N, C-alpha and C positions, 0 to 999 in steps of 0.2 A: 503494500499500499504506500509506504514511504517512496518506493522507487517511482510509482506512477505520480505522486505528487510533486516529486522533484522534475520528472520529465515535463510535466504540465507547466511548471514554473519556468524551466528553460526555454520551452517553446513560446510561451507568452511573452517572456523577456526579449527573445529574439525578434518576434513580429512587432512588438512595441517600440524597441530601440532602433528598428531599421530606417524609419524615416530620418533619424538623427544623422545616419551616415550617408544619406542620398546626396547627390551632387547638386550644389546650388548653381542655378544659372548665372552666368557672368553678367555683370552690368557694364554698360559702356563706361569708359573712363570720364572723370569729372572734366569740366570744360577747361580747367587750369592745369590739367596734369601734362606731364612730359611724354606721355604715350603718343605714338604717331602711327596711324594705320594707313599704310599706302593705298589700300583698296577702298577706303572710305572716302567718296568725294562729295558726300552729302546728297547724292541723287538716288531716287528710288532704283531698286534692282532692275527693273524692267528698262530703265533708260540705259543702264550700263550693258545689258544684254543687246539692245538695238545697236549701240555704238560698236560692239564687237562685230556683230554680223555685217554692219555696213562697211567694214574695212576689207571685205572680200566681195569680189565681183566676178562676173564671168569673163573669160579671156582665154588666152592660149599659152601653152607650154610646149617645149621640145622634148619628147621622150627619146632618150638616148640608151636605154636598157630596159628589157623586159624579160624576165626568166625566173626560174624557180630557185636559183641559188643566192642566198642572202649575202654571202662573202663576195661574190662577183658584183653584186649591186653596190656593196660598199666600197669595193676597189674602184669601180667605175665613177662612183660620185667622188671619191678622193682624187682620182686622176683628173677629173673634170675641174675640181676646185683648185688643183695645183696649176692647171693650164689657164683657167679664167677665174681668178679669185674675185673678180668685181660682179660675176654673174651668179645669182642664187641658184641652188640646186636642192632637190627634194627627193627623199626616198619614200614610197608608199607600198602597202601590201594589199593586194586584191587577190583573194585566194585563186589560184595557188602561185601567183606571180608577184615577185618584187619588180617595182618600176621605178626608174630614176628619171626624173623630169627636171628640166632647167628652165629658168627665165620666168618672167611675169610680163606677158605681153597683152596689150588691150586689143590689138588687131591682129589678124592673121598675117597682114602685110609685114608688121614688125618682126613677127616671129620667123617669117620666112627669110629675112636677111640673115639672122643667125643660123638658120637651118641650112642654107646653101653653103655656109662657111663650115658647119660642123659635119656635113655629108662626106668630107675628105677623111675624116678620122672616126666618125661613130655612125653605125647604122641608126639613123634617127627618123622621126616623123613629127609633124606638128599635130598636137592633139588639143582639142577644147579641154579646158580645165577652169577651176576656181582660182583666181590669182589674188594676190595681196595687192590692193590698189593703193595703200597708204605708204608703200616703200618707194622712196624716190629713186629714179633710175641712176646707176652709177656710171654707165658707159654711154657715150654719145652714139646716137644711131649710125650705124654702118662702120664702126671702127671696133675692133676687139683686141685685147692685149695678147701677145704671144710671149711666153716666157723664154723662148729660145732666143729671140732677138731683142726683146725689151722694148720694141717699138710696136706701133699699131699697124695692123694689117687689115686691108679691106678685102671682102670676098672677092675671089676671082671670077671673071665673066666666063660662065660655061655655056653660053647660048650658041654654040657653034653648030 
């Protein structure tokens, strides 16, 4: 009988004391505190989400690799980044292929300028894609840096 009374006492103590150990919701810092939250701009959450979505738009990229091997995709991206450090490159995975795409072009014509130049080195194609439209272009249109010469080269005329 004493065992059951002790057991009931332990169970009741556990359930009654549990709220004392529950997590207390954090309050925002006082207005005079030194705490700085980089993400808090004073705007409602929906406004911040809309701003993030608006930085992406429809455009074109040049796909320079598509295959099932992740290591080959990474090596292709690194090789491209070494040759063209001013052009952004991206790896994506769409089952079962890894794809390496480069550039952020608003029009197909802009993408074709780099495509003609890359055709000498990479098996590439221009593909529609979502691009980052808030990133300013680093390379003037029509000239691309070559690490071998250190000078700008324009794409060769291949319309013979």
